[in-house]
N, CA, C and O of each residue as an XYZ file, in Angstrom:
524
protein
N       0.861     -1.192     -0.044
C      -0.022     -0.003      0.025
C       0.856      1.252      0.009
O       1.712      1.398      0.882
N       0.671      2.172     -0.964
C       1.411      3.388     -1.052
C       0.574      4.522     -0.549
O      -0.618      4.639     -0.831
N       1.266      5.378      0.233
C       0.635      6.611      0.642
C       1.474      7.761      0.145
O       2.653      7.871      0.478
N       0.844      8.653     -0.684
C       1.553      9.804     -1.279
C       2.015     10.756     -0.165
O       1.229     11.143      0.700
N       3.303     11.124     -0.202
C       3.855     12.053      0.751
C       3.918     13.457      0.042
O       3.489     14.466      0.602
N       4.474     13.473     -1.216
C       4.564     14.739     -1.911
C       4.657     14.427     -3.371
O       5.039     13.327     -3.769
N       4.288     15.445     -4.200
C       4.292     15.295     -5.673
C       4.718     16.651     -6.292
O       4.250     17.716     -5.890
N       5.601     16.561     -7.262
C       5.976     17.757     -8.062
C       6.049     17.353     -9.525
O       6.241     16.181     -9.847
N       5.896     18.318    -10.395
C       5.927     17.981    -11.886
C       6.484     19.187    -12.639
O       6.581     20.309    -12.140
N       6.839     18.863    -13.872
C       7.375     19.852    -14.723
C       7.277     19.388    -16.155
O       6.961     18.223    -16.391
N       7.527     20.223    -17.093
C       7.533     19.925    -18.537
C       8.886     20.193    -19.123
O       9.535     21.209    -18.871
N       9.292     19.191    -19.950
C      10.593     19.362    -20.680
C      10.209     19.362    -22.120
O       9.503     18.465    -22.579
N      10.667     20.370    -22.859
C      10.349     20.621    -24.240
C      11.137     19.638    -25.165
O      11.923     20.062    -26.012
N      10.902     18.335    -24.974
C      11.631     17.351    -25.839
C      10.771     16.075    -25.789
O       9.973     15.895    -24.869
N      10.939     15.211    -26.767
C      10.142     13.948    -26.780
C      10.352     13.095    -25.592
O      11.412     13.165    -24.971
N       9.391     12.284    -25.236
C       9.496     11.420    -24.030
C      10.677     10.464    -24.080
O      11.354     10.275    -23.070
N      10.935      9.865    -25.217
C      12.096      8.941    -25.323
C      13.399      9.610    -25.015
O      14.253      9.020    -24.353
N      13.583     10.826    -25.474
C      14.771     11.622    -25.294
C      14.887     12.014    -23.806
O      15.972     11.932    -23.231
N      13.784     12.433    -23.189
C      13.804     12.788    -21.729
C      14.062     11.562    -20.916
O      14.830     11.611    -19.956
N      13.431     10.437    -21.276
C      13.644      9.142    -20.501
C      15.150      8.767    -20.511
O      15.720      8.428    -19.473
N      15.746      8.833    -21.650
C      17.193      8.526    -21.746
C      18.066      9.454    -20.887
O      18.966      9.011    -20.173
N      17.777     10.707    -20.981
C      18.495     11.769    -20.157
C      18.299     11.555    -18.641
O      19.224     11.654    -17.835
N      16.993     11.245    -18.306
C      16.709     11.015    -16.890
C      17.410      9.758    -16.349
O      17.893      9.702    -15.218
N      17.430      8.750    -17.244
C      18.178      7.513    -16.857
C      19.617      7.733    -16.655
O      20.199      7.093    -15.780
N      20.271      8.626    -17.424
C      21.660      8.905    -17.274
C      21.875      9.546    -15.899
O      22.894      9.284    -15.260
N      20.912     10.405    -15.415
C      21.041     11.114    -14.191
C      20.758     10.250    -12.982
O      21.496     10.271    -11.996
N      19.659      9.476    -13.073
C      19.143      8.696    -11.914
C      19.743      7.362    -11.731
O      19.954      6.942    -10.594
N      20.034      6.665    -12.789
C      20.392      5.196    -12.712
C      21.861      5.134    -12.456
O      22.652      5.942    -12.941
N      22.209      4.101    -11.641
C      23.614      3.870    -11.320
C      24.452      3.654    -12.635
O      24.068      2.895    -13.525
N      25.530      4.318    -12.691
C      26.354      4.258    -13.873
C      25.783      4.896    -15.064
O      26.376      4.819    -16.140
N      24.610      5.558    -14.935
C      23.945      6.204    -16.083
C      23.449      5.203    -17.058
O      23.164      5.552    -18.204
N      23.325      3.911    -16.639
C      22.895      2.914    -17.601
C      21.420      3.077    -17.992
O      20.573      3.478    -17.194
N      21.166      2.750    -19.238
C      19.840      2.868    -19.787
C      19.254      1.450    -19.946
O      19.367      0.844    -21.011
N      18.641      0.942    -18.894
C      18.093     -0.463    -18.910
C      16.663     -0.404    -18.564
O      16.178      0.587    -18.018
N      15.964     -1.477    -18.879
C      14.565     -1.636    -18.469
C      14.524     -2.936    -17.632
O      15.124     -3.947    -17.995
N      13.817     -2.873    -16.535
C      13.774     -4.086    -15.698
C      13.726     -3.688    -14.243
O      13.439     -2.549    -13.874
N      14.031     -4.724    -13.410
C      13.987     -4.568    -11.960
C      15.309     -5.092    -11.431
O      15.702     -6.204    -11.784
N      16.007     -4.337    -10.601
C      17.278     -4.761    -10.033
C      17.532     -4.016     -8.745
O      16.839     -3.059     -8.399
N      18.581     -4.501     -8.023
C      18.928     -3.947     -6.747
C      20.274     -3.232     -6.902
O      21.162     -3.675     -7.630
N      20.389     -2.089     -6.175
C      21.651     -1.383     -6.211
C      22.066     -1.049     -4.740
O      21.217     -0.909     -3.859
N      23.379     -0.929     -4.520
C      23.853     -0.475     -3.215
C      24.004      0.999     -3.300
O      24.861      1.516     -4.017
N      23.130      1.710     -2.533
C      23.129      3.147     -2.483
C      24.264      3.716     -1.631
O      25.005      4.592     -2.076
N      24.390      3.219     -0.425
C      25.367      3.588      0.538
C      25.855      2.315      1.116
O      25.249      1.265      0.906
N      26.974      2.373      1.867
C      27.420      1.128      2.555
C      26.301      0.621      3.484
O      25.783      1.349      4.331
N      25.950     -0.683      3.281
C      24.936     -1.318      4.072
C      23.532     -1.013      3.703
O      22.612     -1.482      4.373
N      23.309     -0.228      2.640
C      21.917      0.078      2.226
C      21.638     -0.236      0.835
O      22.452      0.149     -0.004
N      20.609     -0.877      0.470
C      20.261     -1.183     -0.856
C      18.864     -0.664     -1.248
O      17.996     -0.460     -0.398
N      18.682     -0.464     -2.534
C      17.351     -0.027     -3.030
C      16.977     -0.937     -4.177
O      17.836     -1.440     -4.901
N      15.681     -1.141     -4.328
C      15.180     -1.853     -5.486
C      14.818     -0.810     -6.529
O      14.168      0.187     -6.215
N      15.234     -1.033     -7.766
C      14.993     -0.081     -8.849
C      14.165     -0.740     -9.878
O      14.448     -1.850    -10.328
N      13.148     -0.054    -10.244
C      12.199     -0.526    -11.363
C      12.291      0.500    -12.463
O      12.178      1.702    -12.220
N      12.502      0.012    -13.701
C      12.615      0.882    -14.871
C      11.738      0.356    -15.969
O      11.862     -0.802    -16.366
N      10.847      1.197    -16.471
C      10.110      0.908    -17.704
C      10.296      2.082    -18.676
O      11.057      3.014    -18.419
N       9.582      2.003    -19.785
C       9.732      3.145    -20.750
C       9.269      4.440    -20.175
O       9.765      5.488    -20.590
N       8.309      4.443    -19.203
C       7.756      5.704    -18.707
C       7.857      5.808    -17.175
O       7.176      6.645    -16.582
N       8.671      4.998    -16.531
C       8.822      5.063    -15.081
C      10.225      4.681    -14.675
O      10.827      3.754    -15.217
N      10.741      5.440    -13.683
C      11.979      5.092    -12.967
C      11.596      5.150    -11.550
O      11.145      6.210    -11.116
N      11.732      4.079    -10.741
C      11.355      4.113     -9.318
C      12.474      3.524     -8.464
O      13.140      2.567     -8.860
N      12.664      4.107     -7.297
C      13.637      3.563     -6.329
C      12.820      3.346     -5.019
O      12.092      4.215     -4.540
N      13.001      2.143     -4.499
C      12.371      1.815     -3.219
C      13.422      1.260     -2.287
O      14.071      0.266     -2.612
N      13.610      1.899     -1.102
C      14.626      1.468     -0.136
C      14.285      1.986      1.251
O      13.409      2.826      1.456
N      15.016      1.442      2.157
C      14.782      1.761      3.532
C      13.475      1.100      3.936
O      12.989      0.191      3.263
N      12.923      1.560      5.023
C      11.659      0.891      5.480
C      10.475      1.600      5.034
O       9.380      1.076      5.238
N      10.558      2.833      4.397
C       9.337      3.469      4.005
C       9.366      4.177      2.724
O       8.300      4.556      2.240
N      10.574      4.417      2.069
C      10.704      5.294      0.883
C      10.427      4.600     -0.414
O      10.857      3.472     -0.654
N       9.660      5.340     -1.291
C       9.585      4.950     -2.631
C       9.448      6.293     -3.400
O       8.545      7.094     -3.154
N      10.420      6.492     -4.366
C      10.357      7.659     -5.274
C      10.132      7.187     -6.645
O      10.808      6.275     -7.119
N       9.156      7.810     -7.323
C       8.850      7.506     -8.682
C       8.944      8.708     -9.563
O       8.492      9.796     -9.208
N       9.541      8.509    -10.733
C       9.586      9.492    -11.754
C       8.833      8.966    -12.956
O       9.234      7.942    -13.509
N       7.721      9.636    -13.406
C       6.976      9.114    -14.531
C       7.049     10.150    -15.655
O       7.216     11.350    -15.437
N       6.917      9.625    -16.840
C       6.908     10.503    -18.004
C       5.689     10.279    -18.827
O       5.253      9.138    -18.973
N       5.106     11.334    -19.382
C       3.937     11.242    -20.277
C       3.966     12.319    -21.287
O       4.502     13.395    -21.026
N       3.395     12.071    -22.469
C       3.423     13.068    -23.539
C       2.663     14.339    -23.009
O       1.743     14.267    -22.193
N       3.095     15.411    -23.504
C       2.521     16.697    -23.138
C       2.508     17.598    -24.394
O       3.402     17.435    -25.224
N       1.605     18.490    -24.582
C       1.604     19.315    -25.837
C       2.933     20.134    -25.998
O       3.279     20.524    -27.113
N       3.645     20.381    -24.914
C       4.924     21.112    -25.014
C       6.086     20.218    -25.059
O       7.206     20.705    -25.209
N       5.912     18.896    -24.936
C       7.042     17.916    -24.938
C       6.663     16.751    -24.013
O       5.845     15.901    -24.366
N       7.259     16.733    -22.853
C       7.088     15.625    -21.917
C       6.761     16.146    -20.497
O       7.434     17.034    -19.973
N       5.776     15.600    -19.936
C       5.416     15.883    -18.511
C       6.201     14.871    -17.647
O       6.066     13.662    -17.832
N       7.008     15.366    -16.718
C       7.713     14.573    -15.735
C       7.140     14.820    -14.392
O       7.052     15.953    -13.918
N       6.741     13.720    -13.771
C       6.102     13.839    -12.426
C       6.959     13.046    -11.442
O       7.302     11.892    -11.697
N       7.303     13.675    -10.311
C       8.012     12.976     -9.307
C       7.185     12.848     -8.024
O       6.773     13.842     -7.426
N       6.948     11.559     -7.611
C       6.154     11.391     -6.394
C       6.977     10.629     -5.396
O       7.782      9.763     -5.740
N       6.748     10.980     -4.132
C       7.397     10.253     -3.025
C       6.319      9.628     -2.251
O       5.341     10.298     -1.919
N       6.436      8.335     -1.928
C       5.438      7.575     -1.238
C       6.004      7.022      0.084
O       7.203      6.779      0.223
N       5.097      6.839      1.031
C       5.382      6.082      2.247
C       4.904      4.657      1.908
O       3.716      4.451      1.662
N       5.793      3.702      1.893
C       5.449      2.301      1.589
C       5.698      1.361      2.759
O       5.835      0.152      2.568
N       5.758      1.910      3.976
C       6.077      1.151      5.150
C       5.077      0.051      5.359
O       3.875      0.311      5.290
N       5.499     -1.146      5.609
C       4.596     -2.222      5.862
C       4.302     -2.402      7.353
O       3.254     -2.888      7.779
N       5.333     -1.964      8.123
C       5.133     -2.002      9.591
C       5.461     -0.637     10.152
O       6.243      0.122      9.580
N       4.855     -0.345     11.271
C       5.085      0.928     11.962
C       4.924      2.133     11.024
O       5.677      3.104     11.096
N       3.925      2.041     10.150
C       3.658      3.174      9.261
C       3.481      4.494      9.984
O       3.872      5.548      9.482
N       2.904      4.430     11.137
C       2.681      5.636     12.001
C       3.974      6.308     12.325
O       4.005      7.523     12.523
N       5.058      5.550     12.385
C       6.402      6.086     12.800
C       7.126      6.863     11.740
O       8.077      7.591     12.026
N       6.665      6.706     10.478
C       7.331      7.394      9.373
C       7.394      8.911      9.548
O       8.432      9.546      9.361
N       6.208      9.473      9.924
C       6.142     10.876     10.142
C       7.042     11.334     11.293
O       7.724     12.354     11.189
N       7.035     10.566     12.398
C       7.909     10.818     13.499
C       9.373     10.858     13.145
O      10.108     11.772     13.519
N       9.780      9.824     12.403
C      11.142      9.599     11.947
C      11.583     10.718     10.994
O      12.780     10.972     10.860
N      10.664     11.367     10.353
C      10.948     12.385      9.361
C      10.478     13.763      9.853
O      10.240     14.652      9.036
N      10.340     13.955     11.178
C       9.907     15.225     11.772
C       8.631     15.710     11.076
O       8.520     16.888     10.735
N       7.647     14.783     10.861
C       6.378     15.060     10.313
C       6.479     15.746      8.884
O       5.577     16.448      8.428
N       7.602     15.487      8.263
C       7.835     15.989      6.846
C       7.743     17.491      6.769
O       7.382     18.036      5.725
N       8.058     18.166      7.842
C       8.061     19.654      7.880
C       9.168     20.060      6.881
O      10.323     19.662      7.032
N       8.804     20.844      5.879
C       9.745     21.324      4.877
C      10.053     20.302      3.760
O      10.753     20.637      2.804
N       9.571     19.141      3.862
C       9.891     18.079      2.943
C       9.442     18.386      1.534
O      10.182     18.165      0.575
N       8.214     18.904      1.404
C       7.603     19.214      0.088
C       8.405     20.291     -0.592
O       8.700     20.191     -1.783
N       8.782     21.377      0.188
C       9.522     22.477     -0.350
C      10.877     22.018     -0.805
O      11.319     22.406     -1.887
N      11.562     21.200     -0.017
C      12.865     20.688     -0.391
C      12.822     19.786     -1.633
O      13.701     19.822     -2.494
N      11.767     18.985     -1.682
C      11.567     18.116     -2.834
C      11.321     18.918     -4.063
O      11.851     18.572     -5.119
N      10.549     19.970     -3.996
C      10.209     20.812     -5.128
C      11.534     21.531     -5.583
O      11.812     21.580     -6.781
N      12.291     22.046     -4.697
C      13.587     22.744     -5.030
C      14.541     21.793     -5.755
O      15.117     22.123     -6.792
N      14.687     20.592     -5.169
C      15.575     19.553     -5.746
C      15.064     19.226     -7.165
O      15.860     19.150     -8.101
N      13.756     19.035     -7.327
C      13.158     18.616     -8.573
C      13.412     19.706     -9.534
O      13.821     19.425    -10.660
N      13.191     21.001     -9.158
C      13.377     22.136    -10.083
C      14.851     22.182    -10.543
O      15.113     22.403    -11.725
N      15.793     21.982     -9.642
C      17.193     21.992    -10.131
C      17.526     20.843    -11.048
O      18.339     20.983    -11.962
N      16.903     19.709    -10.809
C      17.135     18.512    -11.677
C      16.474     18.738    -13.084
O      16.995     18.323    -14.119
N      15.320     19.408    -13.046
C      14.618     19.645    -14.355
C      15.438     20.688    -15.102
O      15.529     20.581    -16.325
N      16.039     21.685    -14.467
C      16.911     22.655    -15.141
C      18.088     21.999    -15.776
O      18.480     22.336    -16.894
N      18.691     21.004    -15.022
C      19.858     20.275    -15.533
C      19.396     19.451    -16.748
O      20.121     19.415    -17.742
N      18.296     18.828    -16.722
C      17.778     18.068    -17.888
C      17.690     18.978    -19.083
O      18.156     18.637    -20.170
N      17.081     20.163    -18.881
C      16.941     21.142    -19.918
C      18.255     21.556    -20.537
O      18.385     21.669    -21.756
N      19.258     21.787    -19.642
C      20.588     22.169    -20.114
C      21.196     21.091    -20.867
O      21.792     21.350    -21.913
N      21.095     19.847    -20.411
C      21.684     18.652    -21.074
C      21.067     18.425    -22.448
O      21.741     18.002    -23.388
N      19.730     18.725    -22.548
C      19.024     18.498    -23.791
C      18.869     19.725    -24.655
O      18.309     19.707    -25.752
N      19.416     20.824    -24.075
C      19.338     22.121    -24.800
C      17.858     22.459    -25.174
O      17.538     22.749    -26.327
N      16.991     22.407    -24.152
C      15.578     22.740    -24.382
C      15.012     23.474    -23.170
O      15.631     23.591    -22.113
N      13.847     23.938    -23.387
C      13.142     24.642    -22.246
C      12.529     23.642    -21.275
O      12.174     22.523    -21.647
N      12.414     24.072    -20.027
C      11.741     23.328    -19.002
C      10.962     24.337    -18.148
O      11.288     25.523    -18.095
N       9.928     23.823    -17.487
C       9.115     24.616    -16.569
C       8.508     23.749    -15.514
O       8.200     22.587    -15.781
N       8.325     24.251    -14.350
C       7.578     23.547    -13.317
C       6.106     23.743    -13.661
O       5.716     24.725    -14.293
N       5.306     22.776    -13.223
C       3.855     22.926    -13.434
C       3.131     23.033    -12.054
O       1.908     23.164    -12.008
C-alpha cells in the first residue's frame, strides 16, 4: 500500500524517449539505460530496488521510501512527475515521527526537482518549466 507524501511536476520541451534517456543517465547507477528490476547498493549497508520501464523510474529502499519519476506526452514535450510515497509495511505511523512530520519536505523536494529539471533542460538544450 502506497501513501503519497509529496508530488511535483514539470514539462521538458523534448520527446518522451529523449527525456527518458536523459533522466536515466542522471538517476540510474552508472547512467545505464536499462529496463527491468534490479537492486543497487546506495550507501554502505543500504540497498534499493530499482524498477525501470519506458515511462517510469522508481527507487524503493529503507523501511518506508519509494520515489517514482513518470513520463507522459505533453503538448509542449514531456510531462515529468516525481512522487514520493510512504510504503512502510510495519510501523507506518512512525514514518512521520522519523521524518519530523515531513516539515519542509515538500519544499525541499520541489527545489531539488526544479534543479534537476533545469539540468535536464541544459543537457538536452531545451526549455523546462515547473507545473
